[in-house]
Residue, then its C-alpha position, 0 to 999 in steps of 0.5 A: m499499499n505504501i508503494f502504491l500511494q508513493q507511485l500514485i503521487t509521483g505519477l500525478s506529479i509527472g503526469s501533470v508536467y506531461a499534461l502541461l506540455a501536451v496542452g502546448y502541442a494541442l493549442i498549436y495543433s488546434i489552430f494550425d493543424f500541424t504538430n510543433f516538433a520543435f517543442g523539445a528544443l524549446m523545452m531545453i532552452g527553458t531548462y538552460a535559462a533556469f540553470y544559468s539563472i541560478s548557477l551564474v546570477n544566483f537567482p532564486l528558484l522561482g525567479a529562475i522559473i519565471i526567467a525560463m518561461l519568458i525566454t522560452a516564450v520569446a524563443s517560441i515566438l521567434v520560431e513562429i515568425l522566422a520559420y512557420r509564418p513565411m511558410r503559412e503565408k505561402k500556403a505550404s503543406k502542413l507536412y512541410l511545416m512539421i518537417t520544418a519543425m523537426g529541422v528547427n529542433i535538430f538545429i537548436q539542439n546541435l547549436a546548444i551542443q556546439t556552444i555550451g557542450g553536450s555534458v549532463k549537468a545536475f540542476p543547481s537547486d538544493w532546495a528542490k532535491q530535499v525530501v518531504n515526509f507525508g506520513i508514509v509517503k516521501m516526495p522530493r520538493s521538486d515533484i510537489l512544486a511541479a504538481i502545484i505549479s503545473l496544475a495552477m498553470l493549467a487552471i490559469l490557461w483554462f480561465f484565459l481561454y474560456k473567460s477572456r476576449l483573446g481566449l475567445g478569439i483563439r477558440a474561434s480560430a480553432y474552428d476556422t482560421r480563415t473564417a476568423g480572419l474574415m470576421g475581423l480577428n488578427v490571425n497574426i496576433i492570435s498565432l503570436t499569443v498561441f506560440a507564446i503560451s506554448g512557450f510558457t508551457a514548454g519552458l516550465s515543463g523543461v525546468f521541472f524535468g531538469m530538476k527531476y532528472a538532469v540538464y543536457p542538450a538532448m533532454g527535449g526528447i522527453s517531449n515525445k511522451a507529451f506528444i503521446a499524451a496529446v494523441i491519447g487524449g485526442l490531438g487538438s483537445l485541451p481537456g484531452a491533453v490534460i487527461g492523457g498527460i496524467a494517465l501516461g504519468l500514472i501508467e509509467t510510474m505504476v509500470s516502473a514500480y510493479v513491472s520494471t523500469t525497462f518496460r516503462d516506455l514499452f507500455s507508453y507506446a503500447t497504450l498509444v497503439l491501442i488507443l489509436l486502434f480502438l479510438p483513432n481520434g483519442l479519448l476526447g478527440k473531435n472532428i477538425q471543426d470542433k477541436l478546442 
């Protein structure tokens, strides 16, 4: 029972971070119908921003998290302006946009290796590594912080999308970008907002993964798990992304505890295959006209 409770809480913590990143995937897909595979590189940028904010400038952890989110949001906007927007304006195929995203991901990752090196570094926060006892359950502070801030971020994002005018514009664009533009919405402003939000989620997720594991240029590969979560929940559905992320986190931690850590990824991808076989649109997937 102790092991079950421990893994349950850990799974919820990891799942909430997966959900945060999966929401970034879902947001961009819901507007532009392509998957931003550059998320891994953006995630890495956020992690290094927090790493150097603490190690070089001696920022407090929360300050470093804010810096990471802001820098990643700026990086995400630059990727949209420099890489995606010119192709969208030329009516390029969605396939070519995804190929471009992969190229951006590889470019940024290799640029990081050439400039700051490819070595693995420990996240410089002793506070995050300390363990807190909750009776029979023990948790690192990093897991607690990740769960609290991720869930709070998801709540703020939901409020923004469903209770603000700009959020209404984003949801309108999710139905049909061209029609939304004809109705007076500035699609470029919508795109910048969506990419900024996805940058926030990528940067925040990157910091939490860096705290839990390590900091290195190829760490963005973990974003593949968030993509799996987004597909399981229904790519383009924000509630589905949250459900898929938490479900995947629970599956991985339970498999690690009761089967083997070596089978964790196998179960993750097997879950994806089974969902696609029986529910091709995911758990909460909808048709392309009603994704968000």
